C-alpha positions as CSV (number, residue, x, y, z in Angstrom):
1,X,-191.3,-93.4,-9.8
2,X,-187.8,-96.2,-11.0
3,X,-185.8,-96.8,-7.5
4,X,-182.4,-98.3,-8.6
5,X,-179.4,-99.6,-6.4
6,X,-176.5,-98.7,-7.3
7,X,-174.9,-99.9,-3.7
8,X,-173.4,-103.2,-2.5
9,X,-174.3,-106.2,-0.9
10,X,-174.3,-104.7,2.6
11,X,-175.3,-101.2,2.0
12,X,-177.5,-99.3,-0.3
13,X,-177.1,-96.6,-2.4
14,X,-180.3,-95.6,-3.8
15,X,-181.4,-94.1,-6.6
16,X,-184.5,-92.6,-7.7
17,X,-185.8,-91.5,-10.5
18,X,-189.0,-90.1,-10.7
19,X,-190.8,-86.4,-11.6
20,X,-188.3,-85.8,-14.3
21,X,-185.1,-85.8,-11.2
22,X,-182.5,-88.3,-10.1
23,X,-181.8,-88.5,-6.4
24,X,-179.7,-90.9,-4.9
25,X,-180.2,-91.4,-1.1
26,X,-177.0,-92.2,0.5
27,X,-173.3,-93.1,-0.9
28,X,-171.3,-96.3,0.7
29,X,-168.2,-96.9,2.4
30,X,-165.3,-94.4,0.2
31,X,-164.3,-97.8,-1.3
32,X,-167.4,-98.7,-2.7
33,X,-166.8,-95.9,-5.1
34,X,-165.5,-98.2,-8.0
35,X,-168.7,-100.3,-7.8
36,X,-170.9,-97.4,-7.9
37,X,-169.6,-95.8,-10.6
38,X,-170.7,-99.9,-12.5
39,X,-173.8,-100.6,-10.8
40,X,-175.0,-96.2,-12.4
41,X,-173.5,-97.6,-15.8
42,X,-175.1,-100.6,-15.4
43,X,-178.6,-99.1,-14.9
44,X,-177.7,-96.7,-17.9
45,X,-177.6,-93.4,-15.5
46,X,-175.0,-90.4,-15.8
47,X,-173.4,-89.5,-12.3
48,X,-173.8,-86.0,-14.2
49,X,-177.4,-86.4,-14.1
50,X,-177.8,-86.4,-10.7
51,X,-179.7,-83.5,-9.2
52,X,-179.4,-83.9,-5.7
53,X,-177.6,-86.3,-3.1
54,X,-180.3,-87.4,0.3
55,X,-177.6,-88.0,3.4
56,X,-179.4,-90.1,5.6
57,X,-177.1,-89.5,8.1
58,X,-173.1,-88.7,8.7
59,X,-171.9,-92.6,8.9
60,X,-169.2,-94.1,7.0
61,X,-170.7,-96.3,5.6
62,X,-173.5,-93.5,4.2
63,X,-171.2,-90.5,3.6
64,X,-167.9,-92.5,2.8
65,X,-167.5,-91.1,-1.3
66,X,-169.8,-87.8,-1.5
67,X,-167.2,-85.9,-2.8
68,X,-166.4,-87.3,-5.5
69,X,-170.3,-87.5,-6.7
70,X,-169.9,-83.8,-6.2
71,X,-167.3,-83.9,-8.2
72,X,-168.8,-85.9,-10.7
73,X,-172.3,-83.8,-10.7
74,X,-171.1,-80.2,-10.6
75,X,-174.6,-78.9,-10.3
76,X,-175.8,-81.1,-7.7
77,X,-176.6,-80.3,-4.6
78,X,-176.4,-82.4,-0.8
79,X,-179.8,-82.5,0.9
80,X,-178.9,-83.3,4.8
81,X,-179.7,-82.5,8.4
82,X,-177.7,-79.9,9.9
83,X,-176.6,-81.9,12.7
84,X,-174.6,-83.6,10.3
85,X,-172.1,-81.0,9.7
86,X,-170.1,-81.5,12.8
87,X,-169.5,-85.1,11.6
88,X,-169.2,-84.2,7.7
89,X,-166.6,-81.6,9.2
90,X,-165.0,-84.5,11.2
91,X,-164.9,-87.6,8.4
92,X,-165.8,-89.5,11.4
93,X,-168.7,-91.3,13.2
94,X,-170.1,-90.3,16.6
95,X,-169.3,-92.2,19.7
96,X,-172.2,-93.5,22.0
97,X,-174.8,-95.9,22.0
98,X,-175.0,-99.7,22.4
99,X,-176.0,-103.3,19.9
100,X,-179.5,-104.1,20.9
101,X,-178.8,-107.9,20.4
102,X,-176.0,-110.5,20.4
103,X,-176.4,-110.8,16.6
104,X,-176.3,-107.2,15.9
105,X,-172.7,-107.3,18.1
106,X,-171.0,-110.2,16.1
107,X,-171.4,-107.4,13.2
108,X,-170.0,-105.1,14.6
109,X,-167.4,-106.7,15.1
110,X,-166.9,-108.1,11.4
111,X,-166.7,-104.7,10.8
112,X,-164.0,-103.8,12.5
113,X,-162.5,-106.8,11.1
114,X,-163.1,-105.7,8.1
115,X,-161.0,-102.6,8.6
116,X,-163.9,-100.3,9.5
117,X,-163.3,-100.4,13.5
118,X,-162.6,-96.7,13.7
119,X,-165.3,-95.7,11.2
120,X,-163.5,-92.4,9.7
121,X,-164.1,-91.3,6.0
122,X,-163.4,-88.8,4.0
123,X,-164.2,-84.8,5.6
124,X,-165.9,-82.4,3.3
125,X,-164.2,-79.9,2.0
126,X,-165.5,-76.3,3.5
127,X,-166.2,-75.1,-0.2
128,X,-168.3,-78.1,-1.0
129,X,-170.8,-77.0,2.4
130,X,-171.8,-74.0,0.3
131,X,-173.7,-76.9,-2.4
132,X,-175.2,-78.5,0.8
133,X,-179.4,-77.6,1.7
134,X,-179.9,-78.2,5.0
135,X,-183.4,-79.5,5.7
136,X,-184.0,-77.3,8.1
137,X,-184.3,-74.8,5.7
138,X,-185.6,-75.0,2.9
139,X,-189.2,-76.7,1.9
140,X,-188.1,-80.0,0.8
141,X,-191.6,-80.1,-1.3
142,X,-190.3,-76.8,-3.2
143,X,-187.2,-78.7,-4.1
144,X,-188.8,-82.5,-4.4
145,X,-192.3,-82.2,-5.4
146,X,-194.5,-84.4,-3.3
147,X,-191.9,-85.4,-1.2
148,X,-191.4,-84.4,2.7
149,X,-188.8,-85.2,5.4
150,X,-189.1,-87.3,8.5
151,X,-186.1,-86.6,11.6
152,X,-185.8,-90.0,12.8
153,X,-183.3,-90.1,15.5
154,X,-181.9,-92.3,17.1
155,X,-179.2,-94.0,15.4
156,X,-177.8,-90.8,15.5
157,X,-179.1,-87.5,16.2
158,X,-179.0,-86.8,12.5
159,X,-180.7,-89.6,10.8
160,X,-183.7,-88.4,8.5
161,X,-185.9,-90.1,6.2
162,X,-187.2,-89.3,2.5
163,X,-191.0,-89.9,2.3
164,X,-191.3,-89.6,-1.2
165,X,-194.7,-91.2,-3.1
166,X,-195.6,-93.5,-0.7
167,X,-191.1,-94.7,-0.5
168,X,-189.9,-94.3,3.0
169,X,-186.1,-94.5,2.5
170,X,-185.2,-94.4,6.1
171,X,-181.1,-94.9,6.4
172,X,-180.0,-96.8,9.3
173,X,-183.2,-96.2,11.4
174,X,-184.8,-99.7,10.5
175,X,-182.7,-102.7,9.0
176,X,-184.2,-105.4,7.0
177,X,-181.0,-108.1,8.5
178,X,-181.5,-111.2,7.4
179,X,-180.2,-112.9,10.8
180,X,-182.9,-111.1,13.0
181,X,-186.3,-111.3,12.7
182,X,-186.9,-107.5,14.4
183,X,-186.5,-104.6,11.6
184,X,-183.9,-102.8,14.3
185,X,-180.5,-101.3,13.4
186,X,-177.4,-103.0,14.7
187,X,-176.2,-100.1,16.5
188,X,-178.4,-97.5,18.3
189,X,-176.9,-94.1,20.0
190,X,-180.4,-93.7,22.2
191,X,-183.3,-95.8,22.5
192,X,-185.9,-94.1,23.5
193,X,-185.7,-91.2,20.5
194,X,-185.3,-94.7,18.4
195,X,-188.5,-95.8,19.9
196,X,-190.0,-92.4,19.3
197,X,-188.7,-93.0,15.3
198,X,-190.5,-95.9,14.8
199,X,-193.7,-94.4,15.7
200,X,-192.9,-91.5,13.7
201,X,-192.2,-93.8,10.4
202,X,-196.0,-96.1,11.2
203,X,-198.1,-92.9,11.7
204,X,-196.2,-91.8,8.0
205,X,-197.9,-94.8,6.5
206,X,-195.7,-95.0,3.9
207,X,-196.3,-98.1,1.1
208,X,-193.1,-99.8,0.9
209,X,-189.7,-98.8,3.0
210,X,-185.8,-99.2,1.9
211,X,-183.9,-99.2,4.2
212,X,-179.9,-98.3,3.9
213,X,-178.9,-102.4,4.9
214,X,-181.2,-105.2,3.5
215,X,-183.9,-105.9,1.6
216,X,-187.4,-103.3,1.3
217,X,-190.1,-104.2,3.2
218,X,-193.6,-103.3,3.8
219,X,-194.5,-100.7,6.3
220,X,-196.5,-103.4,8.5
221,X,-193.4,-105.1,9.2
222,X,-192.4,-102.1,12.0
223,X,-196.0,-102.1,13.8
224,X,-195.9,-105.9,14.5
225,X,-192.2,-105.2,15.7
226,X,-193.5,-101.8,17.8
227,X,-194.4,-104.0,20.7
228,X,-191.2,-105.3,21.4
229,X,-189.1,-102.1,21.0
230,X,-190.7,-101.3,24.9
231,X,-188.6,-104.1,26.2
232,X,-185.3,-102.9,23.6
233,X,-181.9,-102.8,26.5
234,X,-178.4,-101.5,24.5
235,X,-175.1,-103.4,24.9
236,X,-172.6,-101.0,25.1
237,X,-169.5,-103.3,25.1
238,X,-168.9,-103.0,21.4
239,X,-167.3,-99.4,21.6
240,X,-167.0,-97.2,18.5
241,X,-163.1,-96.9,18.3
242,X,-161.4,-93.0,18.4
């Protein structure tokens, strides 16, 4: 398995080359498209060679340039949860939840200053939705041999992860933040289901976890942080804008 990051310093766009398939996990913000093209060229990977795009969830920093990828890779199919459909049609992150710590709140405020306060992204054209394969309706092993999809709600209701030959691509179910010792993400929609999803990841026993933000890390880090999740409290003072 070869894994290349074609994203930015803030959000990853993991490209996996494995078992004669090339899979992209998530896109960045809409404005990250030129950077993605440059990183793909540097890695000597053609966008048109992508077989699948795996969307961990429908947020602006993970589904920003889905349309462009689909246009440049006409044979590509998108793997996503049906629960992402409303967000993809709306082109905006869903409401609800809060931040788990003050450092996360500071990052959220910076995102607002950077112009991402409304959390909008280009909607997916209805005709393109015919190229989506909803993970609830397909046998993932028949599409990506040796792979499994983990339901990882908590950050969002539609959050899913791809476990493939020991590597877990978890989106925002966990995050490796340089400013915080725990592997919690900066925004959690529901604390109880978020904790349950951490147990799902721990029980899956991946060899390495590749988050949507931050450096890859060992799964043992989640086990180490697990007891602290019991007291996790969310501060809803940073609200997603309508």
